[in-house]
C-alpha positions in Angstrom: 0.0 0.1 0.0 1.4 3.4 -0.9 -1.3 5.8 -0.2 -4.2 6.4 2.1 -4.4 5.4 5.6 -2.7 2.3 6.9 -0.9 0.8 9.9 2.8 0.2 8.9 4.7 -2.8 10.3 8.5 -2.4 10.0 10.7 -5.5 9.9 14.0 -6.8 8.6 13.5 -8.3 5.1 16.7 -10.4 5.7 15.1 -12.1 8.6 11.3 -12.3 7.8 9.2 -12.9 4.8 5.6 -11.5 4.3 3.3 -14.3 3.7 0.0 -12.3 3.8 -0.8 -8.7 4.1 -4.1 -7.0 4.8 -5.6 -3.8 6.2 -9.1 -3.9 7.7 -11.6 -1.8 9.7 -12.2 -2.5 13.3 -16.0 -1.8 14.2 -18.6 -3.4 16.5 -21.6 -4.3 14.3 -22.2 -2.2 11.1 -21.9 -2.5 7.4 -19.6 0.7 7.3 -16.6 1.7 9.3 -17.6 3.9 12.3 -15.9 5.0 15.5 -16.1 2.7 18.5 -14.5 1.9 21.9 -14.7 5.5 22.8 -12.7 6.5 19.7 -13.3 9.7 17.8 -12.4 8.1 14.4 -12.8 4.7 12.8 -10.1 2.3 13.7 -8.0 0.1 11.4 -5.6 -2.8 11.9 -2.9 -4.4 9.7 
């Protein structure tokens, strides 16, 4: 991913290999991202 919002994970390529990668929204029970857990903005995870 090169643009937009994402959560970067830094690692040494010489020691680790990316097997899978994904960024997804964390939300309680909705069809669209929304703030939750006392947050002011929607949350994401990588």
